[in-house]
C-alpha positions in Angstrom: 56.4 58.6 -58.3 57.7 58.0 -61.8 61.1 56.3 -62.4 63.7 58.4 -64.1 64.1 57.2 -67.7 67.2 55.8 -69.1 68.2 58.1 -71.9 70.6 55.6 -73.6 67.8 52.9 -73.6 65.3 55.5 -74.9 67.7 56.3 -77.8 68.0 52.6 -78.7 64.2 52.3 -78.8 63.8 55.5 -80.8 66.4 54.5 -83.3 64.6 51.2 -84.0 61.4 53.0 -84.5 63.0 55.4 -87.0 64.6 52.5 -88.9 61.3 50.6 -89.1 59.5 53.7 -90.3 62.3 54.6 -92.8 62.4 51.0 -94.2 58.6 51.1 -94.7 58.8 54.5 -96.4 61.6 53.5 -98.7 60.1 50.2 -99.8 56.7 51.8 -100.4 58.3 54.7 -102.3 60.2 52.3 -104.5 57.0 50.4 -105.2 55.1 53.6 -106.0 57.7 54.4 -108.6 57.5 50.9 -110.2 53.7 50.9 -110.2 53.2 54.4 -111.5 53.2 53.1 -115.0 50.0 51.2 -114.2 48.3 54.2 -112.4 48.4 52.2 -109.1 50.0 53.4 -105.9 51.8 51.0 -103.6 49.0 51.4 -101.0 46.4 50.4 -103.6 48.5 47.5 -104.8 48.7 46.1 -101.2 44.9 46.1 -101.1 44.7 44.4 -104.5 47.3 41.9 -103.5 45.5 40.9 -100.3 42.3 40.3 -102.2 44.1 38.5 -105.1 46.0 36.2 -102.8 43.0 35.4 -100.6 44.3 37.1 -97.5 41.3 39.3 -97.2 37.7 39.3 -98.7 36.1 42.3 -97.0 37.1 45.8 -96.2 37.1 45.0 -92.5 39.6 42.1 -93.1 41.9 44.4 -95.1 41.7 47.0 -92.3 42.6 44.4 -89.8 45.5 43.1 -91.9 46.9 46.5 -92.5 45.9 48.3 -89.2 44.1 50.7 -91.5 41.4 53.2 -90.6 37.9 52.2 -91.9 37.2 55.6 -93.3 40.4 55.8 -95.2 39.8 52.2 -96.5 36.4 53.3 -97.8 38.1 56.1 -99.7 40.8 53.7 -101.0 38.2 51.3 -102.2 36.3 54.1 -103.9 39.4 55.0 -105.9 40.0 51.4 -106.8 36.5 51.1 -108.0 36.8 54.3 -110.1 39.9 52.7 -111.7 37.9 49.6 -112.3 40.2 47.4 -110.3 38.0 46.3 -107.5 34.2 45.7 -107.1 32.2 45.5 -103.9 29.7 42.7 -104.1 26.9 42.1 -101.6 27.1 38.7 -99.8 23.8 36.9 -100.2 22.0 36.5 -96.9 24.1 39.1 -95.1 23.1 42.7 -96.0 25.8 44.2 -93.9 28.8 42.4 -95.5 30.3 43.3 -98.8 32.9 41.1 -100.5 35.8 42.6 -102.4 36.4 41.1 -105.8 39.0 41.9 -108.4 37.8 43.0 -111.8 39.0 41.2 -114.9 41.3 44.2 -115.5 42.9 43.8 -112.1 43.2 40.0 -112.5 45.0 40.6 -115.8 47.3 43.2 -114.3 48.0 41.6 -111.0 50.8 39.2 -112.2 52.7 42.1 -113.6 52.2 44.2 -110.5 53.1 41.2 -108.3 56.4 40.8 -110.3 57.2 44.5 -109.6 56.5 44.1 -105.9 58.6 40.9 -105.8 61.5 42.7 -107.4 61.3 45.6 -104.9 61.1 43.2 -102.0 64.1 41.3 -103.3 66.0 44.5 -103.7 65.6 45.3 -100.0 65.1 42.0 -98.2 67.3 39.9 -100.5 70.3 41.2 -98.6 69.3 38.9 -95.8 69.8 35.1 -95.6 66.6 33.0 -95.1 67.6 32.5 -91.5 68.1 36.3 -90.9 64.6 37.0 -92.5 63.1 34.4 -90.2 64.8 36.0 -87.2 63.8 39.5 -88.3 60.2 38.4 -88.8 60.2 36.7 -85.4 61.5 39.8 -83.7 58.9 42.0 -85.4 56.1 39.6 -84.4 57.4 39.7 -80.8 57.4 43.5 -81.0 53.8 43.5 -82.1 52.8 41.0 -79.4 52.4 38.0 -81.9 55.4 35.8 -81.0 53.9 32.7 -82.6 52.9 34.2 -86.0 54.9 33.1 -89.1 
């Protein structure tokens, strides 16, 4: 037999979910607007940034970092290659693995895109103190089941 659900608690949970989704959407939309002048979307920038900052070297690592679908990632990387921003390079000795590398064009453009991203993040998250950001990050890590991540 199922327990009757608590409508008040459900609404609290649902509100948090909506706020998280809305925050993500607003931040990414603002970043899309800033990066449009470089013909790069926010989603594409995130991939470029992960590679540029050494947080991911392969498509699989990017997918894991972003909880992204491998098929969608392949299409994203195809678009980034068409824009001459990312190259896929075979890893010697491992025919199944492909390393993602920024092109010289992307390396030259990345600092400018990074500055746009930093300004957007500051616009939204700069409203918090350092302690509040730590707390928010900790709460979200806990929500995702990663209470020790920083």
